[in-house]
N, C-alpha and C positions, 0 to 999 in steps of 0.2 A: 772407160778410164780417160780421163782427158792428159792429153801429153805433158810433163812434168817440166820447167821451166828450168832451162840450164845454166849453169853457175854463173858464164861470163849473163847471162838475160838478168840472174837478180844481183849482181855487182852491181849492172849500170841501172837498174830500176832503184837500189841504195843509192849511188850516189843523186839520180834526181829528189831525192827526195831531201835530201839537205838541200838542194837549190831554191825551196821558198815551201812559207810556210809553216808549221811547228806539227809532230808527231811524236805518238807515243811508244815507247822504244820497251815494251815489258821483257823481264829478266825471267828465261827459263831456265830448270835446271834438271831433266833430265825430257827421255823424249816427248814421255805421256803429258809435263808440263809445258810443253812444245806445242802438241797437238792444237790440248784443250787451248791453247794462246789463238793459235790461227782458227781453231776452230769458232771462236770468238772476232773473229774481222780484220784482228792488226795486220799492220802490213810488213813489219818486221821484230826480228826479236834480238836481244843480245842476252849470254849466259851470263850466269855469275858466280865467280869464287867460291860465295861463301855457301851460297844454295846446292851448289856440286858436293862442297864437301860435307854441310850438315848431312846429305843424303848418301854420305858415304861414312858417318859416323866417325869422323872428323873436326878439327878443329880448320876455320879456315885458314889460308896459307901454307896448309899441311896438304895438299892434293899436287903433283910431280906434274912437270912440265909433258911425259911421253902420256900422262893418265888424262890429262888436260887434253891434248893432243886427240885421242881415243873420243873423249867426249865431246869435241868441236864437230869432228866427224859425224857422231851419233845426232847432236842436233840440225848439219846443214841437211841432214837425209833426212830427217822428219817429217819434215814440211818443204813448200813449197815458196816459202818465207827469207827473205834475204838475212842471214844471222849475222853482228857485233860478238865479238868475243872482246871476252872482259881478261886477258891475257896478262895480269899484275904489271911484274919487274920488265915482263919479259922473260922469266927463269932463267937470270942470269945475271954475271958479276961484273960482264964487262961488255963496253958496248961491240964488240965484236963478236960476241955471242947474242947479246939482244936481236943481232941480222941475219946472225943462225937460224935464232930459233922462230924469230918473223918470219924469214921465208917457211919453216918447218909449218908454220900457223896457215899462211896462203896457199899452199897444198892441202889442205881439210876443208875447202871452199867458201871458209866464212867471206863474207862481202865488209865488214870491216874488222878492227882491230883495236885495243887501246893498250897505250903503255903510260904507266903511273910513275911518278917518282921518287914513290919513299922507300922505302931500305930499311924497314923493318925494325930499327935498334929503335930505341927511346929517346937516346941520348943522342941522335944525329938522326933524325925522323927523312931528314931530305935530302936526295943526296943533292953535293955542290952545283950549283945551277950549268959549270961549265960542261960535267960529268953528265948530268942530265941533259943535256941539250945534244951534246955525243950520244948520247942510247936514242935519242927521237931521229938525230940523222940518219942514224942507221936502220932503226929501223922503215925511214922513208924509202934509202936507198934498197932494199933489200925488197921494198915492196916493188922497186923501179923495176930491178932486174929480172922481178920473174914478170912482168909485161901484163901483170894480175890490176884491174882496177880498183883497189880495196882501199877502202878509208881508212886511213889513222887518222888515231884518237889521240892525241896529249894530253893527262893528268896529269893534274897537279891537287898533288891529298893533304896539303898544309891546314887547312881547315878542320878535316877527321882526322888529324896523326897530330897535332896538340903545339903548331901552330899557325893558327888561323889570322892570320896575316894578310889584309886582301891587297895591299901595297905590292909585299911582295907575290901574291899572286897572281899579278896582274903580271909583270914581270918575269913572272916563270913564263904563266901560257903568247905573250908575245913573242918570248923568245922559239918560244917552240912551233908556235907557227910559223917563225920565220925558219927555221929548223927543217922545216916542212910538213907541221900536221897539218891535216884537211881539219878537223874538226877540234875544237878546246874543251875541258871542261875539268871544273873544278868542285868536287863532291862536297857539300859542308854548307857550300851558302845556302841562302835559306831567304833573306829578305829580299822586300823588290831593293832597296839600294845596293846592296853588292850584288844582284842579277841583273840587276842596269848596267852597273860599274867592267863588269865582266863583258856583257852583251857587247859593250861601247867599245870596248877597251880593241878587241880582237878584230871587229869589223874591216868586211865583211867576209868574214870567215861565220860558221857555224859554231853554236856552240849546245854543247848538252847538260841540261840540269837535274841532279839529282834530287828526286822526290822520295825520300825514303821512311816516311811515316804521313800520318796525318800531318792534312796543310788548310791555312787559310782560302788559299790560293787552287784557283780550277785551271784545268789544261785551257781554256781559252783566254784567264788572265795571265799564264805565262807567257802564250802564245804573244799575246800585245806586249808583253814584257822585251819580244824580240829572240826567244830561247826558238832553237830548230825542231832540236829533238828533245824530252822527257826518259830518262830512263825510273825504274826503282829498287836498282840493285836489287839486294837480299830481301828484299819487305814482301813479296809474295811467296818468295819458301817460308819466312818466319810467319807470314800467318796462315799458311801448311799447317805451322805446325804448330801455332798454337791452336789448329781446331783439333788436330789428332791427341792434344795433349788435354786437353777439354773432354775429350771422348776417354781414352784413357785413364784418367786422374780421379775418376768418381767407381769407375769396375777395380782400381789398385785400392782408393783410401776407402770404399767404403761397401762396394761391393753393391756398386749401383749400376746402370746399362742408362741410366738417363741420356748420357753423352753424345748415342748412338743416335737421338730421336733427329737429331738435322745433318744427318748421311743422306752423301748424292746418291740418286739411284742407281744400280749395279745392272740393271736392264739399258738404261739410257747409257751411262758410260760402255756399255757391251757396245749398242749399237754406235756409239761414235769410234772406237778406237776399234772397231772390226774390220776385218782387211785391210789393203795398204793405201785406203784413202786417206785424203793429207784433210 
């Protein structure tokens, strides 16, 4: 068996991916999905808070910090690929708590992690800019204290939290970049103009684009807009759940087994997952 890459090597490889070009960062929700994505040839992976939650019969946002940390360790161990953690809001109320939790996330071996500015409160969906910046700065300082080369991603959630204001999103992303974020991310932007505006606003820092469903844009076209990395959030998990539903519902509703016709080959899965290989 080939020697596995060290955490240091995976982090260096992940950092290098942000230097030029564009790469797809698919989101895995468990060890099996991580290993399957690695098998397909992707160069890095990300976690997904929603995919993890659904796999445990919960809603997005209902999985606590310690369970997430254990999940991240499992993903990091599953393959030789770098893993970027969807670390939500840092699982913390204050900037100091964000810093403490980020240090714990770094200890899992992740190569990158994201901190978002959403509050979860529909009345006030985003943290005030000042406190949001403090939270990003605390995450930056926490990473730096460890000496680990972990990519810090700052997310501004306005477009998916009920405040789709491009000017405000740009102001926030620029402030997060100044606070030490390595990569900027505004989930919910979809048009060419929105994407280009964000890319140009935070240049030369790289931008992550979320493509959460069918899109008129290809990876090549997104790359041409200057995006450095593309993630899909919980979309792969939702696609897997759709396949499960399409197989199970006819059985429950009509006693039909038709939905099992397209099932993956068990022998091929056993071959893929057999042993410790990645």
